[in-house]
BAROVEX-615779 format. One record per residue (C-alpha): residue in three letters; x, y, z. Coordinates in Angstrom, 1 decimal. Example, Ala and Ser with C-alpha at 12.3 -4.5 7.8 and 13.67 -1.06 7.14 Angstrom:
! residues 2
<site><aa>ALA</aa><u>12.3</u><v>-4.5</v><w>7.8</w></site>
<site><aa>SER</aa><u>13.7</u><v>-1.1</v><w>7.1</w></site>
! end
This chain:
! residues 224
<site><aa>UNK</aa><u>106.7</u><v>105.7</v><w>105.5</w></site>
<site><aa>UNK</aa><u>104.7</u><v>105.7</v><w>108.6</w></site>
<site><aa>UNK</aa><u>105.1</u><v>103.1</v><w>111.0</w></site>
<site><aa>UNK</aa><u>103.2</u><v>100.2</v><w>110.5</w></site>
<site><aa>UNK</aa><u>101.8</u><v>100.0</v><w>113.8</w></site>
<site><aa>UNK</aa><u>100.8</u><v>104.1</v><w>113.6</w></site>
<site><aa>UNK</aa><u>98.8</u><v>103.1</v><w>110.8</w></site>
<site><aa>UNK</aa><u>96.9</u><v>100.3</v><w>112.8</w></site>
<site><aa>UNK</aa><u>96.2</u><v>102.6</v><w>115.7</w></site>
<site><aa>UNK</aa><u>95.0</u><v>105.4</v><w>113.2</w></site>
<site><aa>UNK</aa><u>92.8</u><v>102.9</v><w>111.6</w></site>
<site><aa>UNK</aa><u>91.5</u><v>102.1</v><w>115.1</w></site>
<site><aa>UNK</aa><u>90.6</u><v>106.2</v><w>115.8</w></site>
<site><aa>UNK</aa><u>89.0</u><v>106.3</v><w>112.7</w></site>
<site><aa>UNK</aa><u>87.2</u><v>103.3</v><w>113.3</w></site>
<site><aa>UNK</aa><u>86.0</u><v>104.6</v><w>116.5</w></site>
<site><aa>UNK</aa><u>84.7</u><v>108.0</v><w>114.9</w></site>
<site><aa>UNK</aa><u>82.7</u><v>105.9</v><w>112.4</w></site>
<site><aa>UNK</aa><u>81.3</u><v>103.9</v><w>115.2</w></site>
<site><aa>UNK</aa><u>79.6</u><v>107.2</v><w>116.9</w></site>
<site><aa>UNK</aa><u>78.8</u><v>108.2</v><w>113.0</w></site>
<site><aa>UNK</aa><u>77.2</u><v>105.2</v><w>112.4</w></site>
<site><aa>UNK</aa><u>75.0</u><v>105.3</v><w>115.8</w></site>
<site><aa>UNK</aa><u>73.5</u><v>108.6</v><w>115.0</w></site>
<site><aa>UNK</aa><u>72.6</u><v>107.0</v><w>111.5</w></site>
<site><aa>UNK</aa><u>71.0</u><v>104.3</v><w>112.9</w></site>
<site><aa>UNK</aa><u>68.6</u><v>106.5</v><w>115.2</w></site>
<site><aa>UNK</aa><u>68.0</u><v>108.4</v><w>111.7</w></site>
<site><aa>UNK</aa><u>70.1</u><v>111.8</v><w>113.2</w></site>
<site><aa>UNK</aa><u>71.7</u><v>112.3</v><w>109.7</w></site>
<site><aa>UNK</aa><u>72.5</u><v>115.9</v><w>110.7</w></site>
<site><aa>UNK</aa><u>73.9</u><v>115.7</v><w>113.8</w></site>
<site><aa>UNK</aa><u>76.0</u><v>113.1</v><w>111.8</w></site>
<site><aa>UNK</aa><u>77.0</u><v>115.6</v><w>109.5</w></site>
<site><aa>UNK</aa><u>77.7</u><v>118.2</v><w>112.5</w></site>
<site><aa>UNK</aa><u>79.8</u><v>115.8</v><w>114.3</w></site>
<site><aa>UNK</aa><u>81.6</u><v>114.7</v><w>110.9</w></site>
<site><aa>UNK</aa><u>82.3</u><v>118.4</v><w>110.6</w></site>
<site><aa>UNK</aa><u>83.9</u><v>118.9</v><w>114.3</w></site>
<site><aa>UNK</aa><u>86.4</u><v>115.7</v><w>113.4</w></site>
<site><aa>UNK</aa><u>87.2</u><v>117.2</v><w>109.9</w></site>
<site><aa>UNK</aa><u>88.2</u><v>120.3</v><w>111.9</w></site>
<site><aa>UNK</aa><u>89.9</u><v>118.9</v><w>114.4</w></site>
<site><aa>UNK</aa><u>92.3</u><v>116.4</v><w>112.4</w></site>
<site><aa>UNK</aa><u>92.8</u><v>118.7</v><w>109.3</w></site>
<site><aa>UNK</aa><u>92.1</u><v>122.5</v><w>110.3</w></site>
<site><aa>UNK</aa><u>89.7</u><v>122.6</v><w>107.5</w></site>
<site><aa>UNK</aa><u>85.8</u><v>122.4</v><w>107.2</w></site>
<site><aa>UNK</aa><u>83.9</u><v>120.2</v><w>105.3</w></site>
<site><aa>UNK</aa><u>82.1</u><v>123.2</v><w>103.2</w></site>
<site><aa>UNK</aa><u>85.7</u><v>124.2</v><w>102.6</w></site>
<site><aa>UNK</aa><u>87.6</u><v>120.6</v><w>101.8</w></site>
<site><aa>UNK</aa><u>84.4</u><v>120.0</v><w>99.4</w></site>
<site><aa>UNK</aa><u>85.0</u><v>123.3</v><w>97.5</w></site>
<site><aa>UNK</aa><u>88.2</u><v>122.2</v><w>96.3</w></site>
<site><aa>UNK</aa><u>89.3</u><v>119.7</v><w>93.8</w></site>
<site><aa>UNK</aa><u>90.5</u><v>116.7</v><w>94.7</w></site>
<site><aa>UNK</aa><u>94.6</u><v>117.6</v><w>93.2</w></site>
<site><aa>UNK</aa><u>93.9</u><v>120.7</v><w>95.3</w></site>
<site><aa>UNK</aa><u>93.2</u><v>118.8</v><w>98.3</w></site>
<site><aa>UNK</aa><u>96.4</u><v>116.8</v><w>98.0</w></site>
<site><aa>UNK</aa><u>98.6</u><v>120.0</v><w>97.2</w></site>
<site><aa>UNK</aa><u>97.2</u><v>121.1</v><w>100.8</w></site>
<site><aa>UNK</aa><u>98.1</u><v>117.9</v><w>102.3</w></site>
<site><aa>UNK</aa><u>101.8</u><v>118.0</v><w>100.8</w></site>
<site><aa>UNK</aa><u>102.8</u><v>121.3</v><w>102.3</w></site>
<site><aa>UNK</aa><u>106.6</u><v>120.3</v><w>101.9</w></site>
<site><aa>UNK</aa><u>106.4</u><v>118.0</v><w>98.9</w></site>
<site><aa>UNK</aa><u>105.1</u><v>114.7</v><w>100.8</w></site>
<site><aa>UNK</aa><u>101.9</u><v>113.9</v><w>101.6</w></site>
<site><aa>UNK</aa><u>100.5</u><v>114.0</v><w>105.3</w></site>
<site><aa>UNK</aa><u>98.9</u><v>110.0</v><w>104.8</w></site>
<site><aa>UNK</aa><u>97.0</u><v>110.7</v><w>108.5</w></site>
<site><aa>UNK</aa><u>95.0</u><v>113.8</v><w>107.1</w></site>
<site><aa>UNK</aa><u>94.4</u><v>112.3</v><w>104.0</w></site>
<site><aa>UNK</aa><u>92.9</u><v>109.2</v><w>105.3</w></site>
<site><aa>UNK</aa><u>90.9</u><v>110.6</v><w>108.0</w></site>
<site><aa>UNK</aa><u>89.4</u><v>113.0</v><w>104.9</w></site>
<site><aa>UNK</aa><u>88.7</u><v>110.1</v><w>102.5</w></site>
<site><aa>UNK</aa><u>86.9</u><v>108.4</v><w>105.5</w></site>
<site><aa>UNK</aa><u>84.7</u><v>111.1</v><w>106.8</w></site>
<site><aa>UNK</aa><u>84.1</u><v>112.0</v><w>103.0</w></site>
<site><aa>UNK</aa><u>82.8</u><v>108.4</v><w>102.6</w></site>
<site><aa>UNK</aa><u>80.7</u><v>108.6</v><w>105.6</w></site>
<site><aa>UNK</aa><u>79.3</u><v>112.0</v><w>104.2</w></site>
<site><aa>UNK</aa><u>78.5</u><v>110.6</v><w>101.3</w></site>
<site><aa>UNK</aa><u>76.6</u><v>107.6</v><w>102.5</w></site>
<site><aa>UNK</aa><u>74.3</u><v>109.9</v><w>104.6</w></site>
<site><aa>UNK</aa><u>73.9</u><v>112.2</v><w>101.6</w></site>
<site><aa>UNK</aa><u>72.7</u><v>109.1</v><w>100.0</w></site>
<site><aa>UNK</aa><u>70.3</u><v>108.2</v><w>102.8</w></site>
<site><aa>UNK</aa><u>69.1</u><v>112.0</v><w>102.8</w></site>
<site><aa>UNK</aa><u>68.1</u><v>111.3</v><w>98.8</w></site>
<site><aa>UNK</aa><u>70.8</u><v>114.0</v><w>98.0</w></site>
<site><aa>UNK</aa><u>72.5</u><v>111.9</v><w>94.9</w></site>
<site><aa>UNK</aa><u>74.7</u><v>115.0</v><w>93.7</w></site>
<site><aa>UNK</aa><u>75.9</u><v>115.5</v><w>97.0</w></site>
<site><aa>UNK</aa><u>76.5</u><v>111.5</v><w>97.8</w></site>
<site><aa>UNK</aa><u>78.4</u><v>111.1</v><w>94.4</w></site>
<site><aa>UNK</aa><u>80.9</u><v>114.2</v><w>94.5</w></site>
<site><aa>UNK</aa><u>81.9</u><v>113.0</v><w>98.1</w></site>
<site><aa>UNK</aa><u>82.3</u><v>109.3</v><w>97.1</w></site>
<site><aa>UNK</aa><u>84.4</u><v>110.7</v><w>94.0</w></site>
<site><aa>UNK</aa><u>86.9</u><v>112.5</v><w>96.6</w></site>
<site><aa>UNK</aa><u>86.9</u><v>110.1</v><w>99.2</w></site>
<site><aa>UNK</aa><u>88.2</u><v>107.1</v><w>96.3</w></site>
<site><aa>UNK</aa><u>90.6</u><v>109.8</v><w>95.2</w></site>
<site><aa>UNK</aa><u>92.0</u><v>110.4</v><w>98.5</w></site>
<site><aa>UNK</aa><u>91.9</u><v>106.7</v><w>99.5</w></site>
<site><aa>UNK</aa><u>94.0</u><v>105.5</v><w>96.3</w></site>
<site><aa>UNK</aa><u>96.7</u><v>108.6</v><w>96.9</w></site>
<site><aa>UNK</aa><u>97.1</u><v>107.8</v><w>100.6</w></site>
<site><aa>UNK</aa><u>97.5</u><v>103.9</v><w>99.8</w></site>
<site><aa>UNK</aa><u>100.2</u><v>104.5</v><w>96.9</w></site>
<site><aa>UNK</aa><u>102.3</u><v>106.6</v><w>99.4</w></site>
<site><aa>UNK</aa><u>101.7</u><v>103.9</v><w>102.2</w></site>
<site><aa>UNK</aa><u>100.9</u><v>100.3</v><w>101.6</w></site>
<site><aa>UNK</aa><u>99.1</u><v>98.5</v><w>104.1</w></site>
<site><aa>UNK</aa><u>98.3</u><v>94.8</v><w>104.8</w></site>
<site><aa>UNK</aa><u>95.8</u><v>93.8</v><w>102.1</w></site>
<site><aa>UNK</aa><u>93.2</u><v>92.8</v><w>104.7</w></site>
<site><aa>UNK</aa><u>93.0</u><v>96.4</v><w>105.9</w></site>
<site><aa>UNK</aa><u>89.7</u><v>97.9</v><w>106.5</w></site>
<site><aa>UNK</aa><u>91.1</u><v>100.5</v><w>104.4</w></site>
<site><aa>UNK</aa><u>91.3</u><v>98.7</v><w>101.1</w></site>
<site><aa>UNK</aa><u>87.6</u><v>97.6</v><w>101.8</w></site>
<site><aa>UNK</aa><u>86.3</u><v>101.5</v><w>101.7</w></site>
<site><aa>UNK</aa><u>87.8</u><v>101.4</v><w>98.3</w></site>
<site><aa>UNK</aa><u>86.2</u><v>98.3</v><w>97.4</w></site>
<site><aa>UNK</aa><u>82.7</u><v>99.5</v><w>98.7</w></site>
<site><aa>UNK</aa><u>83.3</u><v>102.8</v><w>96.9</w></site>
<site><aa>UNK</aa><u>84.4</u><v>101.5</v><w>93.5</w></site>
<site><aa>UNK</aa><u>81.2</u><v>99.2</v><w>94.1</w></site>
<site><aa>UNK</aa><u>79.0</u><v>102.5</v><w>94.6</w></site>
<site><aa>UNK</aa><u>80.6</u><v>104.0</v><w>91.6</w></site>
<site><aa>UNK</aa><u>80.4</u><v>101.4</v><w>89.2</w></site>
<site><aa>UNK</aa><u>77.8</u><v>102.8</v><w>87.0</w></site>
<site><aa>UNK</aa><u>79.4</u><v>106.3</v><w>87.1</w></site>
<site><aa>UNK</aa><u>82.3</u><v>107.5</v><w>85.1</w></site>
<site><aa>UNK</aa><u>85.4</u><v>108.6</v><w>87.4</w></site>
<site><aa>UNK</aa><u>87.6</u><v>111.4</v><w>86.5</w></site>
<site><aa>UNK</aa><u>90.5</u><v>110.6</v><w>84.4</w></site>
<site><aa>UNK</aa><u>93.0</u><v>111.6</v><w>87.5</w></site>
<site><aa>UNK</aa><u>91.0</u><v>109.3</v><w>89.9</w></site>
<site><aa>UNK</aa><u>91.7</u><v>106.6</v><w>87.2</w></site>
<site><aa>UNK</aa><u>95.3</u><v>107.1</v><w>86.8</w></site>
<site><aa>UNK</aa><u>95.6</u><v>106.3</v><w>90.4</w></site>
<site><aa>UNK</aa><u>93.6</u><v>103.3</v><w>90.2</w></site>
<site><aa>UNK</aa><u>95.8</u><v>102.3</v><w>87.5</w></site>
<site><aa>UNK</aa><u>98.8</u><v>102.3</v><w>90.6</w></site>
<site><aa>UNK</aa><u>96.5</u><v>101.2</v><w>93.1</w></site>
<site><aa>UNK</aa><u>95.7</u><v>97.8</v><w>91.0</w></site>
<site><aa>UNK</aa><u>99.0</u><v>96.9</v><w>90.0</w></site>
<site><aa>UNK</aa><u>100.1</u><v>97.3</v><w>94.1</w></site>
<site><aa>UNK</aa><u>97.1</u><v>94.5</v><w>94.6</w></site>
<site><aa>UNK</aa><u>98.2</u><v>92.6</v><w>91.9</w></site>
<site><aa>UNK</aa><u>95.4</u><v>92.8</v><w>89.8</w></site>
<site><aa>UNK</aa><u>97.7</u><v>93.5</v><w>86.2</w></site>
<site><aa>UNK</aa><u>94.5</u><v>92.8</v><w>84.2</w></site>
<site><aa>UNK</aa><u>92.7</u><v>95.1</v><w>85.8</w></site>
<site><aa>UNK</aa><u>94.7</u><v>97.9</v><w>86.0</w></site>
<site><aa>UNK</aa><u>95.5</u><v>97.3</v><w>82.4</w></site>
<site><aa>UNK</aa><u>92.1</u><v>97.7</v><w>81.7</w></site>
<site><aa>UNK</aa><u>91.8</u><v>101.3</v><w>82.9</w></site>
<site><aa>UNK</aa><u>95.0</u><v>102.4</v><w>81.2</w></site>
<site><aa>UNK</aa><u>93.5</u><v>101.4</v><w>77.9</w></site>
<site><aa>UNK</aa><u>90.1</u><v>103.0</v><w>78.8</w></site>
<site><aa>UNK</aa><u>92.0</u><v>106.0</v><w>79.9</w></site>
<site><aa>UNK</aa><u>94.2</u><v>105.7</v><w>76.4</w></site>
<site><aa>UNK</aa><u>91.1</u><v>105.7</v><w>74.3</w></site>
<site><aa>UNK</aa><u>89.2</u><v>108.3</v><w>76.0</w></site>
<site><aa>UNK</aa><u>92.2</u><v>110.6</v><w>76.1</w></site>
<site><aa>UNK</aa><u>92.3</u><v>111.3</v><w>72.4</w></site>
<site><aa>UNK</aa><u>89.5</u><v>113.5</v><w>72.5</w></site>
<site><aa>UNK</aa><u>90.1</u><v>114.9</v><w>76.0</w></site>
<site><aa>UNK</aa><u>92.3</u><v>117.9</v><w>76.8</w></site>
<site><aa>UNK</aa><u>92.4</u><v>117.0</v><w>80.1</w></site>
<site><aa>UNK</aa><u>94.2</u><v>113.8</v><w>79.8</w></site>
<site><aa>UNK</aa><u>98.1</u><v>114.0</v><w>79.3</w></site>
<site><aa>UNK</aa><u>98.6</u><v>111.4</v><w>76.3</w></site>
<site><aa>UNK</aa><u>102.2</u><v>111.7</v><w>76.6</w></site>
<site><aa>UNK</aa><u>102.4</u><v>110.9</v><w>80.5</w></site>
<site><aa>UNK</aa><u>99.6</u><v>108.3</v><w>80.6</w></site>
<site><aa>UNK</aa><u>101.7</u><v>106.4</v><w>77.6</w></site>
<site><aa>UNK</aa><u>104.7</u><v>106.9</v><w>79.8</w></site>
<site><aa>UNK</aa><u>102.7</u><v>105.3</v><w>82.8</w></site>
<site><aa>UNK</aa><u>101.8</u><v>102.6</v><w>80.7</w></site>
<site><aa>UNK</aa><u>105.4</u><v>101.6</v><w>79.4</w></site>
<site><aa>UNK</aa><u>106.7</u><v>101.9</v><w>83.1</w></site>
<site><aa>UNK</aa><u>103.7</u><v>99.6</v><w>84.4</w></site>
<site><aa>UNK</aa><u>104.8</u><v>96.8</v><w>81.3</w></site>
<site><aa>UNK</aa><u>108.4</u><v>97.0</v><w>82.0</w></site>
<site><aa>UNK</aa><u>107.8</u><v>96.5</v><w>85.6</w></site>
<site><aa>UNK</aa><u>105.6</u><v>93.3</v><w>84.7</w></site>
<site><aa>UNK</aa><u>108.3</u><v>92.5</v><w>82.8</w></site>
<site><aa>UNK</aa><u>110.5</u><v>91.5</v><w>86.3</w></site>
<site><aa>UNK</aa><u>107.6</u><v>89.5</v><w>87.5</w></site>
<site><aa>UNK</aa><u>107.3</u><v>85.6</v><w>88.2</w></site>
<site><aa>UNK</aa><u>105.2</u><v>83.7</v><w>85.7</w></site>
<site><aa>UNK</aa><u>103.1</u><v>82.8</v><w>88.9</w></site>
<site><aa>UNK</aa><u>102.5</u><v>86.3</v><w>90.2</w></site>
<site><aa>UNK</aa><u>101.5</u><v>87.3</v><w>86.1</w></site>
<site><aa>UNK</aa><u>99.0</u><v>84.6</v><w>86.4</w></site>
<site><aa>UNK</aa><u>97.6</u><v>85.5</v><w>89.4</w></site>
<site><aa>UNK</aa><u>96.9</u><v>89.1</v><w>88.1</w></site>
<site><aa>UNK</aa><u>95.5</u><v>87.0</v><w>84.9</w></site>
<site><aa>UNK</aa><u>98.4</u><v>88.4</v><w>82.6</w></site>
<site><aa>UNK</aa><u>100.8</u><v>86.4</v><w>80.2</w></site>
<site><aa>UNK</aa><u>104.4</u><v>87.4</v><w>79.0</w></site>
<site><aa>UNK</aa><u>102.7</u><v>87.8</v><w>75.7</w></site>
<site><aa>UNK</aa><u>100.1</u><v>90.2</v><w>76.7</w></site>
<site><aa>UNK</aa><u>103.1</u><v>92.3</v><w>78.5</w></site>
<site><aa>UNK</aa><u>105.2</u><v>92.8</v><w>75.0</w></site>
<site><aa>UNK</aa><u>101.6</u><v>93.2</v><w>73.5</w></site>
<site><aa>UNK</aa><u>101.0</u><v>95.9</v><w>75.7</w></site>
<site><aa>UNK</aa><u>104.4</u><v>97.4</v><w>75.4</w></site>
<site><aa>UNK</aa><u>104.0</u><v>97.5</v><w>71.7</w></site>
<site><aa>UNK</aa><u>100.8</u><v>99.2</v><w>72.0</w></site>
<site><aa>UNK</aa><u>102.5</u><v>101.9</v><w>73.8</w></site>
<site><aa>UNK</aa><u>105.3</u><v>102.3</v><w>71.3</w></site>
<site><aa>UNK</aa><u>102.6</u><v>102.8</v><w>68.3</w></site>
<site><aa>UNK</aa><u>100.5</u><v>105.0</v><w>70.4</w></site>
<site><aa>UNK</aa><u>103.3</u><v>107.1</v><w>70.9</w></site>
<site><aa>UNK</aa><u>103.7</u><v>108.0</v><w>67.0</w></site>
! end
């Protein structure tokens, strides 16, 4: 786990780059902003935007985990700059380019914040909220939804986590890309962890003991 002060310094560095990007966008210098992003990506990750966007989310995470441990710094830089790219392409009327970058950015943010828990009031969580709002009308990839379950659980939004879990389970019955058994196991572990939560914590997450037991029963039934 990265030192908390280091995360704050990293957020400040990222913030300074975003300020430059915002300044360029303010004066309608979108192409210059994209060039700047590409240079920062090359400096911080050793990869260009074109190369990053040619890879799947899972492949990117593998590259960022050369020793089996996620390079959270590279992941956060990439996620933040992809988010900015997505916003720029939206301004340019290129909706497809904007969507794919936004999805990739969300996936990387969720992966990084799963490994590195940061304060709830951090701008990093704000970026995730922005992306979720932007992508609200679109279908997210199954792998991103799986990360979203853990993210909502971490924030204490247990009902939201459950909603995504069952959405995935229902979709997964006809989707060969979803590992149904692994998803059920994830659900069982989720409810088992919730059994150890206090009544107050559960209530804050819009969850009850009865719903936990019902959820576990649903997981057992779907195993059959």
